[in-house]
N, C-alpha and C positions, 0 to 999 in steps of 0.2 A: 606120426612119422617116427622112424627109428634112426637115430644119429649116433655114429661112432666118432669120437674125438680122440686123436692120438697126438700127444704132445711131442716136444723135442727131447733130446737126450738129457738135458739138465732138469732136475726136479722143479726148478722155478717155472719152467714152461707149463707145468700143470695148472698153476694158479693163473698164469698169463692167458692160457687158452680158455679157462673158465671165465675170465673177465670178458673176453670176446663173446663167448656164448651168452653170458648174462646181458650183453648189450644187443643181442639179436632178439627177434620176436619168435623165439622157439619155446615159449613157456609151456605150450601144450604138447611138446614133443618129448619123446623118451630119449634122453641123451646119456650115452655111456662114455664117461671120461676115463680112458684107459690109464692105468698106472703101470709103469715098467717094473718088471720083477727085480731088476738090478737095484732099483731104489730101495726096495724092502730088505734086500739081503746084503746091501753094501758090497755088491760084487762089481767086477769089471763089466761094462756094458757090452753085450754080445748080440748082434743083430739076429742071428739064427735063433738064439734062446728067446729073444723078445717076440719073434714071429710065432714061435710055438706057444707063447702065453697070450697071444691076442685072442679075443673072442671071435669065433668063426661065425659066419652067417652073412645074410644080405642086409644091407643098410640103405635107407632112403638117401642119406647124405653121409659122406665121410669127410671130416675136416681134420687137417693135420699140419704140423710144422716140422721143418728141417729134416732130421733123420727119419722122422715119422713118415715123410713122403716116400722115402726109399723102402721102409718097412711095409707100407701099404702096397706098393707095387710088387714087392717080392712075396707078399702073403697071398696074392691071387693064386688059385681060384678059391682059397679057403674063406676069403672075405670078398664080397662084391658090393656094388653100390649103384645107385641111380644118378647121383650127383656127387661131384668131387671138388673139394676146396683144398688147394695146396698153398701154404704160406711159407716163404723162405726155403725154396727147394735147395737142398744141400748137394748141388750138382757135382761138386768136387769129390763126393763120396761114391758117386755112381760109377760102376764099371761099364764096359761097352754094352753088355746085355741089359743093364738097368737103363741106360740111355735109350736103347731101342724100345723098351717098355714104356718109358716116358714119352718118347716121340710117337709111339703107337696110339696114344690117347687122341691124337688128331684124326685117326682113322676110325674112330667110334662115333656113336651118336650121344655119348654121355656128356651132359653139360659139365664143363670143367672150368674152374676159376683158379688162376695162378697169380698170387700177389708176391712180387719180388722187389727187393731194394735195388736202387740204381747201381750201387757198388757193393753188393753183398759179397763178402770174401769167399763164400762157398759157391758162388755163381751169380754173376751180375744179371740185371734185368736183360741186357742185350744178349747175353748167352742163352738165357731161357727163351727169350722171344724169338731168337734165331732158330732154336730147336723146335719150338712149338708154334710160333707165330700166332696169329689170330685166325684160326680155322673156324669153320661153322660152329663147332661145339666148344672150342677152347678160347677163353678170354684171358689175356695176360695184362695185368695192371702193374704199373711201376709206382713205387713209393720211394720217397727220399730216404737215404740211409746208406751206411757202409759198415755196419757192425753186426749184422745178422740178429738184431734185437727186436725190431718191429715194435717199438715201445708204445706207439699211439694206438692202443687197443680200440678206442672209439673210432678212429679213422678206418682201421681194418674192418670193424663191424659195419661201418657205413658202406664201405666198398662191397661187402658181402650182401647187405640189404639192397643196394642198387642193382647188383647182379641178379639177385633173386626175383626182381620185378619183371 
């Protein structure tokens, strides 16, 4: 399987996402852990520029956090996936078109997992759950938290493992 992992805006989320991946049973998978160009060039983070630097193609699974969820949705159709895992959707950064793209996930057959903190300042679990609900293909899971940090990488990995079964 071919997996694309897109971290959040902060460089620390690269290691965070790697911790989650390391706790999953994806050892025989090809995992591409994306690195944002703004990190290398010490530039202002620009969504459009980052989309241009994403690897294009089809992935069996796309896993992403925070602003990476927005980047993934905007990067379509240059990247596609069979399964989607969103962690900490940064809903407050979404414009109306982005919210429509997010909501449209419920109209597909793509298995989608969304993990959201109860009181995430970028979008609470209730906001995400209201927008997406638990449709046939979208599963929204609430985790405790209010800082958009999702510190318990073992818990996140276990949620993903349970969803994959």
